[in-house]
C-alpha positions as CSV (number, residue, x, y, z in Angstrom):
1,X,-4.8,-9.7,14.7
2,X,-4.1,-12.0,17.6
3,X,-3.6,-15.0,15.2
4,X,-1.3,-12.9,13.0
5,X,0.8,-11.9,16.0
6,X,1.0,-15.5,17.2
7,X,2.2,-16.6,13.7
8,X,5.0,-14.1,14.0
9,X,6.2,-15.8,17.1
10,X,6.2,-19.2,15.5
11,X,7.9,-17.9,12.4
12,X,10.4,-15.7,14.2
13,X,13.4,-17.4,12.7
14,X,12.2,-16.8,9.2
15,X,11.3,-13.2,10.0
16,X,14.9,-12.5,11.0
17,X,16.1,-13.6,7.6
18,X,13.7,-11.5,5.5
19,X,12.6,-7.9,5.4
20,X,9.2,-7.5,6.9
21,X,6.7,-5.6,4.7
22,X,3.3,-4.5,6.0
23,X,0.8,-3.8,3.3
24,X,-2.1,-1.7,4.5
25,X,-5.3,-1.9,2.3
26,X,-7.0,1.3,3.0
27,X,-10.5,1.5,4.5
28,X,-12.7,-1.6,4.9
29,X,-16.0,-2.7,6.6
30,X,-18.5,0.2,6.8
31,X,-15.8,2.6,5.5
32,X,-15.9,2.2,1.7
33,X,-13.5,5.0,1.0
34,X,-13.8,6.5,-2.4
35,X,-16.6,5.2,-4.7
36,X,-16.1,5.2,-8.4
37,X,-18.4,6.5,-11.1
38,X,-19.4,2.8,-11.8
39,X,-19.6,2.0,-8.1
40,X,-16.1,0.5,-7.6
41,X,-15.2,0.8,-3.9
42,X,-11.8,1.8,-2.8
43,X,-11.9,-0.7,0.1
44,X,-12.3,-3.5,-2.3
45,X,-9.6,-2.6,-4.8
46,X,-7.0,-1.9,-2.2
47,X,-7.7,-5.3,-0.5
48,X,-7.5,-7.1,-3.9
49,X,-4.2,-5.4,-4.8
50,X,-2.7,-6.3,-1.4
51,X,-3.9,-9.9,-1.8
52,X,-2.2,-10.1,-5.2
53,X,1.1,-8.6,-3.8
54,X,1.1,-11.2,-1.1
55,X,0.1,-14.0,-3.5
56,X,2.9,-13.1,-6.0
57,X,5.5,-13.0,-3.3
58,X,4.5,-16.4,-2.1
59,X,4.1,-17.9,-5.6
60,X,7.6,-16.7,-6.5
61,X,9.1,-18.0,-3.3
62,X,10.3,-14.6,-2.5
63,X,13.4,-14.8,-0.4
64,X,13.8,-11.1,0.1
65,X,10.6,-10.1,1.8
66,X,7.9,-11.4,4.1
67,X,4.5,-9.8,3.4
68,X,1.8,-9.1,6.0
69,X,-1.4,-7.2,5.6
70,X,-3.2,-5.1,8.1
71,X,-6.5,-6.7,7.0
72,X,-7.3,-9.8,5.0
73,X,-11.0,-9.3,4.6
74,X,-13.7,-6.6,4.4
75,X,-13.2,-5.4,8.0
76,X,-12.5,-2.0,9.4
77,X,-9.2,-1.8,11.3
78,X,-8.6,1.4,13.2
79,X,-5.8,3.6,11.9
80,X,-4.0,3.3,15.2
81,X,-4.1,-0.5,15.1
82,X,-2.7,-0.5,11.6
83,X,0.4,1.3,12.8
84,X,0.6,-0.8,16.0
85,X,0.6,-4.0,14.0
86,X,3.6,-2.7,11.9
87,X,5.4,-1.7,15.0
88,X,4.8,-5.1,16.8
89,X,6.1,-6.9,13.7
90,X,9.1,-4.6,13.7
91,X,8.4,-4.0,10.0
92,X,11.1,-2.8,7.6
93,X,8.5,-1.0,5.5
94,X,4.8,0.2,5.8
95,X,2.9,0.7,2.6
96,X,-0.6,2.0,2.7
97,X,-2.7,1.5,-0.5
98,X,-5.5,3.9,-1.4
99,X,-7.4,5.2,-4.4
100,X,-8.2,8.8,-5.0
101,X,-11.4,10.8,-5.7
102,X,-12.0,14.3,-7.0
103,X,-15.0,16.5,-7.8
104,X,-13.1,17.3,-11.0
105,X,-13.8,14.3,-13.3
106,X,-10.6,15.0,-15.3
107,X,-8.3,14.6,-12.3
108,X,-6.1,11.5,-12.8
109,X,-2.8,10.0,-12.0
110,X,-0.9,8.5,-9.1
111,X,0.1,10.4,-5.9
112,X,2.6,9.1,-3.4
113,X,2.8,10.5,0.2
114,X,5.5,10.5,2.9
115,X,5.4,12.2,6.3
116,X,5.6,16.0,6.1
117,X,8.2,16.6,8.8
118,X,11.7,15.5,9.4
119,X,11.9,11.9,10.8
120,X,14.3,9.1,11.2
121,X,13.2,7.2,8.0
122,X,12.2,10.2,5.9
123,X,15.0,9.8,3.4
124,X,14.3,6.1,2.8
125,X,10.6,6.7,2.5
126,X,11.1,9.5,0.0
127,X,13.5,7.4,-2.0
128,X,10.9,4.5,-2.2
129,X,8.2,7.0,-3.1
130,X,10.2,8.3,-6.1
131,X,11.1,4.7,-7.1
132,X,7.4,3.7,-7.0
133,X,6.4,6.8,-9.0
134,X,9.1,6.1,-11.7
135,X,8.2,2.4,-12.0
136,X,4.5,3.0,-12.3
137,X,5.1,5.7,-14.9
138,X,7.8,3.9,-16.9
139,X,6.4,0.4,-16.9
140,X,2.6,1.0,-16.8
141,X,2.3,4.5,-18.2
142,X,0.6,5.9,-15.1
143,X,0.5,9.6,-15.0
144,X,2.4,10.9,-12.0
145,X,1.0,13.7,-9.8
146,X,4.3,13.7,-7.8
147,X,5.6,12.7,-4.4
148,X,3.9,14.7,-1.7
149,X,4.2,15.3,2.0
150,X,1.4,14.9,4.4
151,X,0.5,14.3,8.1
152,X,-1.7,11.2,7.5
153,X,-2.2,9.3,10.7
154,X,-0.7,6.0,9.4
155,X,2.4,7.9,8.3
156,X,2.7,9.8,11.5
157,X,2.4,6.8,13.7
158,X,5.0,4.7,11.8
159,X,7.5,7.5,10.9
160,X,9.9,6.8,13.7
161,X,9.9,3.0,13.4
162,X,10.2,2.3,9.6
163,X,10.0,3.9,6.2
164,X,6.3,4.5,5.5
165,X,4.6,5.5,2.3
166,X,1.0,6.0,1.3
167,X,0.2,5.2,-2.4
168,X,-2.9,6.7,-4.1
169,X,-3.5,4.4,-7.1
170,X,-5.4,6.7,-9.4
171,X,-8.8,8.3,-9.3
172,X,-12.0,6.3,-9.1
173,X,-13.8,9.4,-10.1
174,X,-12.0,9.2,-13.5
175,X,-13.9,6.7,-15.7
176,X,-10.8,5.4,-17.5
177,X,-8.8,4.9,-14.3
178,X,-11.7,3.2,-12.6
179,X,-12.1,1.0,-15.7
180,X,-8.4,0.1,-15.6
181,X,-8.7,-1.0,-11.9
182,X,-11.6,-3.5,-12.5
183,X,-9.5,-5.6,-14.9
184,X,-7.7,-8.5,-13.2
185,X,-4.9,-8.5,-15.6
186,X,-4.2,-4.8,-15.0
187,X,-4.2,-5.0,-11.2
188,X,-2.0,-8.1,-11.3
189,X,0.6,-6.1,-13.4
190,X,0.2,-3.3,-10.9
191,X,0.8,-5.6,-7.9
192,X,3.8,-7.0,-9.6
193,X,5.3,-3.6,-10.2
194,X,4.8,-2.6,-6.6
195,X,6.4,-5.9,-5.4
196,X,9.4,-5.4,-7.6
197,X,9.8,-1.8,-6.3
198,X,9.7,-3.1,-2.8
199,X,12.3,-5.8,-3.6
200,X,14.6,-3.2,-5.1
């Protein structure tokens, strides 16, 4: 984290010219998050999708956004530190990536959360949530479970500083959705759709 913050100082001029996006791959380290029916771990897939979003932005020489991640490896970062990093970077958007799990093996689809109380950036966060939902449904055929409101800590701690959204990318407890998320081509398409929604 120290190295990342130092890089922000050196790149300060560039940061002023672009929107700063913090991608938060959920879980990590000894916190695996949800575990799929075929042992796919939430911490691994969220990190890989975050990496692909960052890689696509860099590869395309994206002039609109500068992407940072709360973690770049299989480490556990506290929820508080994830929010602190976004605030130190003065981010324009905080996007937390997760995968779902249910005891009902038929549960499927994408859920998107914003903070559940009135806040400075609630309207912008809600707009992005609906945009992400529409893009994932229209372009990839993901079933939508709707935009929802919650008091998740990462949303609560960033709500007054930037629009913040938590994206649940399907159910690892659903065999077909887990199978979709282990295919590199599929998650590359997913990362690309998320990046385009952010750009928009």
